[in-house]
N, C-alpha and C positions, 0 to 999 in steps of 0.2 A: 642556533641555525646560522650557517655560514652566509655571508652577504651574497655569495654567488650562487646560492640555491633559491629558487622560487618556491615559496612554501606551499605545501599541500597538506590536507587535513584528513583525519579519519572521522568516523561517526561520533566518537566520544568528544573530539575537539569541536565539532560543529554543534553538538548538543550544548556544550558549555557556552559557546558564543551565543546561541539562540536564547538560552535561559537567562544569561546575564543581560542581554538586551531587553528582554521582556520583563524580568523580575526586578532588576536593579536599575536599569536605565529608563524603565517605564515606557518603552516603545511598544505600542499595542501590537499584538500578534497579527491582527488583521491588516495592519499597515505593512508589516513584513511580507505577508502573503500577497498583498496587492502589488507590491514592487516585484515580487518573484513572478507572479502570474503575468504581469505586464511585460517582463523580459521574455517570457516564453511566447507570448503573443507576437512580440516583435520578430522573434526568430521564425515563428510559423509563417508570418507574412512574407519574409524573405525567401522561405523555402517552398511556398505554396505553388502548385500548378492549378490550372483551371479545375474547378469542382468544389464541393462543399468541404468544410472543415469538420473533422470528427475528433472529439476530445474524449479519450478513454480514461475514466476516473476510478481510482481506488477509493477506499473508505476513510483513509487517513488524511493528514494535511497535504500530502502530495496531490491527492484528489482535489483538495481545496485550491491549490495552485492552478490546477487544470481548469477549474470552474471560473477562476478569475480570468485566465487566458480566453476561455470561451466568451465571457462577457465582453472583454476588450475587443476581441475579433468581431463579434456581432455589432458592437458599437461603431466599427469602422466599415460596415457594409458587407461583411462575409456572411454567407449562409453557414450557420454553426449548429451542430447537434452534440450535446454532452451525453455520453453513453456511460451509465453507472453499472459497475459490476456487482455492487451490493445494494440492498434496499436503502432508500433514502434515510430511514430511521437509524441506520447503522453508521452514518457518516460522523466524523469528528465534529466538535463544536464549531470550529472555524470553517470547516468545509460546509456544514449545514447553513451557516450564515451566508456563505457565498452562493450556495444553491438558491437561497431565497432572493439574492440580488440578481440572479441570472433570469432574464425574461424570455429567453429563447427555449428551444426544445431540450428537455432533459428526460431521458427515459432509462429505465433499468433494462439491461439486455442479458439474456442467459448465454452460457458458453456456446451453445449451438446457433445462436442468432447473430453473433458479432460479425462473422465473416460477411454475411449479407449486408449488415448495417454499414460496413466499411466500403462496400463496393462504390466505385466512382469518386472516392474522396480525392481532393486536391492536396491535402496534407493531413497527417495524423499526429495528434499530440498524445504522447505517452505520459500519463499522470497516475500510474497505478501504485508504484512503490517509490519511496525516497531513500535518503541516506541511512535510515534506521533499519533497512531490510537486510536480512542475512538468511542463508539456507536456500532451499529450493521452493519456488512458488507452488502453492497448492490451488485447487479449484476454488473459485472460477478463474483465478488469474493465469494459471498455466495455459489453458486453452485460449484465453484472450491474447496472451503474448504470441502464441503461434499464429493466430489470425492476423495480428498486427504485422508480423514479419512477412506474411504471405500476401498482403493486400496490394503491394506494388507502389504505394504512394510514398512520398517523402515522409520521414518520421522525425519528429522533434521530441526529445526526452526532457522532462522537467526534472532538473537536478542531477539525475543519473538514470541510465537505461534500466528499466524494471527487470529484476532478476540478477543484477550485478551487485556484489557486496562492495559498498563504498570504502570499506576499511582495508580490503585486501585485493580487490579485483577478481575475486573468485566467482565462478559461475557454476552452481550445482545442479541447475535444471534449465528450464526454458528461460531465455533472456531476450529482451528486445534488442534488435540490431538497428541503432539509431543512425540517421544521417547527420543530425545535429544534436548536441546536448547543451543545455543552458544550466550551468552550475551556479548555485546560489551562494553568494558571499565569497567563497574560495573554491579552488579546485580540490578534488578528493583523490585519494590514492587509487580508488577504483577506476578513475578516468584514465590513469596513466599506466597501470600494471596489467599485463595480460593474465587471463583472457579478456578481462573487462575492457581493456583498451580497444579491442576490436569491435566492441559494441557501442563505443562512444561517438564515433563520427567526428565531425568538426566540433571542438570544444569552445564554448563561449562562457566567460565568467561574468556574472552580473552582480553588481552591488544592490543589496535589497534594503538598506537602511540600518544595518547593524553598526553602531557607532565605533569610531576608532578606539582601540585599546581593549578590545574584547579578549577575554581569557581563552585558554585553550592553546596548548603548544602545538606547532605543526608536527605532523607525524613523519615528515620527510620533505624533500625538496627536489624539484626538477633542475638539472644542471644547466646553468646559463653561461653565456660567453665570458662573463667576468672571471671565471676560474682560469682562463688561459693567460690572463695578465699576471698570474702568480709565478709563471715559469721564469727562472733567472735569465737575465740577458747578458750577452757577452759584452765586455768593455774593450777599449783599444789595447789594453795590456793583458788581456786574457790569454791563457794557453790551453792546449788540449787537456792538460791535467786538471785544470779548473772545472772543466765540463764533465769530468768523470768518465770512467771506463765501464762499459757493459760487457759482461761475459755471457755468451749464449751457449748453453750446453745441450747437445742433442745431435740429431742426424743419424740416419741409418740407410741401408741399401733401399733405393726407391723413394726416400723421403729427405733428400738433401735440400729441396727448395724451402722447407719450413724454416730451417736454421738461417738460410740466406735472407729470407724476407724479414725475419725478426731482427737480424743484425743490421740490414739496410735501413729498416724503419728507425732503429735506434740512432744511427748517425744522422739520418735526415731530420730527426726531432732535436738534435743538438748535442748528443753525447760526444765527448772529445774524441773518443775512439772506441771501437768495438773489436772484440776477439771472439772467435768461435772455437769451442772445444768439441772436436769431432773424431770419429773413428780414424785411426792412422791410415788404414788402407784406402779410405775415401778422401783423404786430405787433398790429393791432387785435383779432385773435382772442385773443391772449394777454392783452391788457389786460382783456378781458371774463372770461376763464377764471380768471385768477390775481388774487386779492385781496391776499394777503400777500407776493407775489413781484413784484419789479420786472422790467421788460422793456426791452430795447434792440434796435432794429431795425438791420440791416446790409444793405448792397446785395448783390445777386446776381441770378441769373436769376429769372424769375417763379416765386414759391413756393419759392425755394431760397437757401441761402447759397452764396457762391462764393469762389474764391481771392483775388479783388480786395479782399475785406474782411479779409484776414488781419491787416494792420497795425492796423486799427481794433479788431478783436477782441482782439489782443494788448494794446492799450492798456487795454481793459476788464479784461483778466486781471491787470493790474498791481495792482489793488486787492483781488484775490481771495486767500483763503487756500488754496483748492483749486479745481480745475476738473474738471468732468465733460464729456467730449467724445464726441459721437456719437449720442445718442438722437434718433431720427427724422430724422437728417441727410439721408438719401437716398443713392442710389448713382450719381448722374450723376458724370462724371469731374471736373467743376469742384468739386463739393462734396467729393469724395474728396481732391482736391489740397489744398483748404483744410485738411482734417483732418491731412494729412501735414505741411503747413507749420506748423500750430499745435502739433502734437505735438513737432516739433523745437525750437520756440522758447519755449514756455511754461515759466516758471522756477519755478513752484510745484508742489506735489503734483498729479498728473494722473491721473484715472481715464478709461480709454478703453473704450467699450462700443459695441455695435451697429455702425452704419456707420463709426464711428471705427476699429473693428477691421477691417472690410472694406477700409478704405483702406490697411491695412498687410498685405494678403494677400501672403504670401511676401516680406515686407519687415521681418521682425522685427528684423533687425540694426540698422535705422535707429532703432528705439526705444531700443536699448542706448546710443545716443549721448547720451541725456538725462542731465543732472546731478541733477535733482530726482527724488524718488520717483515711481514709476509703477505703477499697478495696471491690469491687463487682466482683463476679466470675460467671457470667451467661453463660449458653449455649445459642444457638440461640433462643430456645423457651422461655426461661426466659427473655432474652433481649427483645424479641418481646413483652412480657407482660409489661415489664418496660416502653417501648416506646409506647405501645398501637398500635402495628401493627403485621401483620402476621409473623410467624417465617420464612416463605419462603422469604419474602422481606428482612429480616435480612441476610439470607444466601446469597442472591444475592448481597447485599451491606454491606459486613461485616465491612470494614474499616470505612465507613461513619456512620454506626450504632453505632459502638464502640466509635467513636469520639463524636457523639452526646450525648450518654449516659454519657461519662466522663465530657463533658461540663455542662450538665444539673445537674449532681449530685455533681460536684466538687470532684469526687472520682477517684481513680485508677480503671479502668475497665479492667478485663480480660475476653475477649470473647473466650471461650474455643473451641477447635477444633484441628485438626492436625496442623493448622497454628495459634495456640493460640495467640491472639493479646493483648498486654498490652499497654493501653493508659493512659497517665497522662498529662493532659494539652496538650502541644505541643510535648511531647515525645511519641515515638512509638517504641515498641520492639516486635519482632515476634519470635515465637518458630520455630525451624527448623523442629519439628514434627518427623515423621517417626517412631511412636511408636503405632502400631495398638493394642498392648496388653492393652492399656488404654481404649479400647472401651468395657468396662464392668461395671456393676453396682458397685458403691462405690468408684471408683477412683476419682470422684469429691470431695468426702469427704476427701480423702487422700490429695488431693491438698490443700483443705482449712486448714487442720491441719498443713501441711508443711509450707505454707505461714504464718499462725498464729504463729508458733514457731519462725520463722525468725524475725517477727515483735516484738515478745516478747523478743528476744535476743538483740534487739536494732539496727537492721539494718535500714538504711534509707528506707522509705516505697517503693519507686519505685524499688530500688535494691533488697529489700527483696521479692517483688512480682515476679520480673524477675528470681531471684535465685530459688524461689519455683517452678515456672513454668518449669524451665530448669531441676532442680533436679528430679522433678516428671516425666518429659518426659524421662530422662536418666534411671530412675528406672524402668519404663515400658519396656524399651529395655533390661535392664539387666535381669529382671524377665523372659521375653520371651526367652532370650538366655539360661538361666539356666533350664527352663522347656522344651525347645525344640520347642515350638510353641506359637505364640501370642495368639491363641485361648484358650490356657490352663491357661492364666494368670487370677487370681482373685485379688481383691483389696488388700487383706492382703499380697499377694506376692509382690506387689508394695511397701508396708510398709517395708517389710523385705529387699528390695533392696535399700532403701533410703540411708543407710550408705555408700554403695559402690558408689552410684551416687554422694553423697556430696564430696567424695574424688577424683572425676574425675580431 
């Protein structure tokens, strides 16, 4: 795990840590549960509005965590009721022990009774399912989850929102939409990966007494600011050639802006210089729009690049340190054939985006033939086309889809979103997100140019990709703050904010 990634775990890693603590380090499981429930109680106190506390408990150890929270809250003066979804004799051993310790009201409620039982609550504790859950909730949990979501009170989830798969973030049925989640020991993938991320609310990680040195490898990591320090710095005797050239290939009638934004982002991020390879009949437009960027026009159909220009563009690419292929290219077959030909033969690090990706719909295996590093930056729709499936299916299975694409293409895959996933073989990095200002046209082109520049400057490809994703996300936040509203951000605002983001 890179030092600039904050580790996150899947269910397997957490089971390994729990088992090691209990079986080898002799930490009593009830002590771990006591610490976990205490952390949930603390979060519930901070979230509570006037009214009683309702703790909805499953039959496993997550329900036991909820019963500890119920006792802790009752001990500090709250009116608390524990609502059991299963009969008490079906509780786990540790949950049964904590039910016996709870001196307040604990009642079993049927699916049709829960909504009424939650009325008037000041806070709800969701303690139905923990990190071991996968699939779709069945009765009585499914109806209980719907009642929790409908009650209108703040919701605090114990470890993970019930219905979310901790290892993937997938949601197959009903799932609690929490305002706060208290994760035990470490954050889980399901807290950070959509759609589970949208069910997490504010994430708090609580130490519960698992000793240092627990086994279980992290399943991935959240990208932290430290990755930005890896970008090379210019010295007094640096030249533009030391910082590398980025070649951006694309542009077509009506889509000239995409190339411009990618190239301008590249030089703003520190590329020594950038060149755009564009349709010859549109080159005067680029000459006017781009001051610091060079342009070269190549033959093709009217307002398009075409396959007949492949050799000439390959010649231009020989002087580049990295190539960005696809912004604004267009989807006519001649342009797509050009993208396929260039992708096969470009010998420097290559980032493929937009119509460069569409050119490889259901052709990922051809990208695997490349010898030089390759980065793919699809959104869900583009990844769906690459894999030959519906974008909705990609959205439901983001991690699995990105991992499949990375394996089939032998490339680094960035599945864009609020939870942008960077997958490179067995490595997984996740963007912390939280930048709604990026939800506007052109910001994907800015990301392409940002990563392209870092590749050209000689960063290791996985680190360059993660640094680009992180700087892009930070720049979106900075731009929104400067403008006063995320809705006012446009792509060029993000370019202007990149220098501040890189200095984070």
